[in-house]
N, C-alpha and C positions, 0 to 999 in steps of 0.2 A: 504494500500500500504506500502511496506517495504522500508526503506531508508538504506543507507550504514551502519549505526550503528547497525541496526537489522540484517544485513547480516554477522556479525562476525568481523567487523573492530575494531581495537584497536586504541584508541587515544593515541599517543605518540609523543614526540618531540625529535628532533635530539639533541645530546649533544652540549654544547657550545665548543668552541675551547679549552678552559682550561680543561674542563672535558674530552674531547677526548685525549688531550695530557697526562693527568694523567693516563688514561686507557692504553696508549701506552708505558708508562714507568713502566714496571713490577718491577723494582728494588726498586722503591719508595714505592710500596705497599708490597713488600716482596713475591710476587707470580709470577708464570710464566704466560705468556700471553695465553689467551684462543683463539680459532679460532674466536670467536665473536669479540674480541678486535683487531684482525689483519686487519680489514678493513681499506682502505685508506680514508683519509679525502677528502672532495670535491675538494680541491686545491692541491692534492698530487703531481701533475706534476709541481708545481711551484718551487720546490727545497728549499734549506735552506739558500741560500745566493747568492750573485752575482757570476755568473760563475759556480755555482754548477749544476750538471746534475743528476736528479733522476735516480735511478736504478730500474725502474718499469718493470713489465711484459708488453711486447709490443704486445703480441698475444692475440686473443680472445680465452680463455681457452676452453669454451664450444664448439665453432666451431672446434677447433683443435682436441679435443677429439672425437667429432662426426665424423669428417672426417676419422681419423685413425680407428675408430670402423667400419664405413661403408665400407671403402676401404680394410682394412686388417684384420678385426675382432680381433683387439687388444685393450686392455685397455691402458691408458696413465698415467704415474705417474706425480705428480706435479713438480718434478725436471726437467722434460722435458721442461717445459715452461720457466724456467730460462736459460737453454741451448739454446733453440730456440731464446729467446730474445737477448742473447749475440751474437749469429750468425747474427741475424737481425741487431743489432747495427753495427757490422763489415761491413755488406753489405751496410748499409746506409752511413757509414763513407766513404767507397770507392766511392760510387756513388756521394756523396756530394763533394768529392775532384774533381771528373771529372767535375761537374757543375761549381765549382769555377774556375777551370782551363780554362773552356770555357767562363768565364766572366759573368756567369749568377747567378741570385739570386733565381732561381727556380729549384728545383729538378725535372727531367723529366724521363720518361720511358727509354729513350736512354742512360741515365747515368748508368743504371744497366747492360748494355751489355758489 
């Protein structure tokens, strides 16, 4: 009987936070970042300090690209995801203002109308 190691699995460990940060700082190494080094750490949404808001992609890239390809037969560039995320932030900000004006602490579907 075969176990997972026989099926081609590779035994690797995730980098420590210090190793990951070193990979993310290309100027310290004198190289440019590679796509492999551009991944987010597990707590990327946490921000860097009090009150800081991360500028992450807010859409599911694969789902968005699949939708556009199926519906319109178009490919989608990576830059689209940043534009969509910025628009989504604006929509969320407006809806959040409505929720706060109504005295609620929960964002609801009616806040988007």
